[in-house]
LOVOKE-364855 format. One line per field, with one value per residue (C-alpha): x, y, z; residue number from 1; residue in three letters. Coordinates in steps of 0.5 Angstrom, whole numbers, always signed. Layout:
% residues N
X <- [X, ...]
Y <- [Y, ...]
Z <- [Z, ...]
marmi <- [NUM, ...]
kemi <- [ALA, ...]
***
This chain:
% residues 176
X <- [+57, +60, +65, +65, +70, +70, +67, +61, +64, +64, +71, +69, +63, +63, +60, +57, +58, +53, +53, +53, +58, +65, +68, +64, +64, +72, +72, +67, +72, +78, +75, +73, +79, +83, +78, +80, +73, +70, +71, +69, +66, +64, +62, +56, +53, +46, +40, +41, +48, +47, +41, +46, +52, +48, +45, +52, +56, +51, +54, +53, +51, +50, +51, +45, +45, +38, +39, +42, +40, +36, +30, +27, +32, +26, +23, +30, +30, +23, +26, +32, +28, +24, +31, +32, +39, +38, +43, +43, +42, +45, +41, +45, +41, +43, +44, +36, +34, +26, +21, +19, +25, +28, +22, +20, +27, +26, +19, +22, +27, +34, +37, +40, +39, +45, +47, +52, +55, +57, +64, +68, +67, +60, +59, +63, +59, +53, +55, +57, +51, +47, +51, +49, +42, +40, +36, +40, +39, +45, +47, +45, +38, +36, +38, +33, +28, +28, +28, +22, +18, +20, +18, +11, +11, +12, +7, +1, +0, -3, -7, -14, -13, -15, -21, -24, -22, -18, -12, -12, -7, -11, -17, -14, -12, -16, -17, -15]
Y <- [+32, +26, +27, +23, +21, +20, +13, +16, +12, +15, +18, +20, +22, +27, +24, +27, +23, +25, +21, +23, +18, +21, +14, +11, +18, +17, +10, +12, +18, +13, +8, +13, +16, +10, +10, +13, +14, +17, +24, +26, +33, +34, +31, +33, +30, +33, +34, +41, +41, +35, +40, +46, +42, +38, +45, +48, +42, +39, +32, +26, +22, +23, +17, +19, +16, +15, +17, +24, +27, +34, +32, +26, +23, +21, +28, +30, +24, +27, +34, +31, +27, +34, +38, +39, +37, +31, +27, +19, +17, +11, +10, +8, +4, +4, -2, -3, -3, -3, -7, -3, +2, +0, +0, +7, +9, +7, +10, +17, +17, +13, +9, +4, +2, -1, -3, +0, -7, -8, -8, -4, -8, -8, -1, +1, -4, -1, +6, +5, +1, +7, +12, +7, +8, +2, +1, -4, -7, -9, -16, -16, -13, -18, -23, -20, -19, -26, -29, -25, -27, -35, -34, -31, -37, -42, -40, -38, -46, -46, -39, -37, -34, -27, -29, -33, -40, -44, -47, -55, -55, -51, -55, -61, -58, -59, -56, -60]
Z <- [-30, -33, -38, -44, -49, -57, -56, -51, -45, -39, -37, -30, -25, -19, -13, -7, +0, +5, +11, +19, +21, +20, +20, +14, +10, +11, +8, +2, +1, +1, -3, -9, -9, -12, -18, -24, -26, -20, -17, -10, -11, -4, +3, +7, +14, +14, +10, +9, +7, +2, -1, -1, -4, -9, -12, -12, -14, -19, -18, -22, -16, -9, -4, +1, +8, +10, +17, +17, +23, +21, +17, +12, +7, +3, +2, +0, -5, -8, -8, -12, -17, -19, -21, -28, -27, -22, -20, -19, -12, -8, -2, +4, +9, +16, +20, +22, +14, +16, +12, +6, +6, +0, -4, -1, -3, -10, -10, -8, -13, -11, -17, -12, -5, -1, +6, +10, +11, +4, +2, -2, -9, -8, -7, -13, -17, -14, -16, -23, -24, -22, -26, -32, -31, -28, -21, -17, -10, -6, -4, +3, +1, -4, +0, +6, +1, -2, +5, +7, +1, +2, +9, +7, +1, +7, +11, +6, +5, +12, +12, +9, +2, +1, -4, +2, +0, +5, +2, +1, +7, +12, +10, +13, +20, +26, +32, +38]
marmi <- [1, 2, 3, 4, 5, 6, 7, 8, 9, 10, 11, 12, 13, 14, 15, 16, 17, 18, 19, 20, 21, 22, 23, 24, 25, 26, 27, 28, 29, 30, 31, 32, 33, 34, 35, 36, 37, 38, 39, 40, 41, 42, 43, 44, 45, 46, 47, 48, 49, 50, 51, 52, 53, 54, 55, 56, 57, 58, 59, 60, 61, 62, 63, 64, 65, 66, 67, 68, 69, 70, 71, 72, 73, 74, 75, 76, 77, 78, 79, 80, 81, 82, 83, 84, 85, 86, 87, 88, 89, 90, 91, 92, 93, 94, 95, 96, 97, 98, 99, 100, 101, 102, 103, 104, 105, 106, 107, 108, 109, 110, 111, 112, 113, 114, 115, 116, 117, 118, 119, 120, 121, 122, 123, 124, 125, 126, 127, 128, 129, 130, 131, 132, 133, 134, 135, 136, 137, 138, 139, 140, 141, 142, 143, 144, 145, 146, 147, 148, 149, 150, 151, 152, 153, 154, 155, 156, 157, 158, 159, 160, 161, 162, 163, 164, 165, 166, 167, 168, 169, 170, 171, 172, 173, 174, 175, 176]
kemi <- [MET, ILE, ASP, ARG, GLY, LYS, ASP, GLY, ALA, ALA, ARG, HIS, ALA, THR, VAL, LEU, VAL, ALA, ASP, ASP, HIS, PRO, LEU, THR, ARG, ARG, GLY, VAL, LEU, SER, LEU, ILE, ALA, GLY, GLU, ALA, ASP, LEU, THR, VAL, CYS, GLY, GLU, ALA, ASP, THR, ILE, ALA, LYS, THR, ARG, ARG, LEU, SER, ARG, GLU, LEU, LYS, PRO, ASP, LEU, VAL, ILE, LEU, ASP, LEU, ASP, LEU, PRO, ASP, GLY, ASP, ALA, PHE, ASP, LEU, LEU, GLU, GLU, LEU, ARG, SER, TRP, ALA, GLU, ARG, PRO, LYS, VAL, VAL, ALA, LEU, ALA, GLY, CYS, SER, GLU, GLY, ASP, GLY, GLU, ALA, GLU, ARG, ALA, LEU, ARG, SER, GLY, ALA, ALA, ALA, PHE, VAL, SER, ARG, ARG, ALA, ASP, GLY, GLU, GLU, LEU, LEU, ARG, VAL, LEU, ARG, SER, ALA, LEU, ALA, GLY, HIS, ILE, ILE, LEU, GLY, ASP, ALA, VAL, ILE, GLU, ARG, LEU, LEU, ARG, GLN, ARG, LEU, MET, ARG, GLN, ARG, THR, SER, GLY, VAL, GLU, LYS, LYS, GLY, ASP, GLY, VAL, HIS, SER, PRO, VAL, ALA, SER, ARG, LEU, THR, VAL, ARG]
***
């Protein structure tokens, strides 16, 4: 668990890194090794190993690759959320970051959602924010969600509204 000083501030947090890509896992381990307030307590490359190590080591934070090969990471998120001593979870999205994946991860119990394309500084910011109790999305995820929303707003001016009323722009269009 998080060690606290006399002032109540967190001194260091334990982190379990769960990713089936050895290069990514090593990069995250190396990044965390240079931080005084974070300590890696274990690493996993499967859902089963992540579950086992989470129970044994009781990390403060789990970095969870959503594409682990032996099960459904969203089911694991929900399970971790139900534990009495539940770790904060940062969901690490694969390159395909499907629509709704961020929302699904947060609803399933993740404290944060970040793209595997995030740089080290961003990942550390997300980890610390999650540990502080914040719900956070990585920069690339926020940008993608904003772009999707803007595209929907741009196209909504020419579509029929959900209440059956046509928008002013759509009513001026003619079929040729």
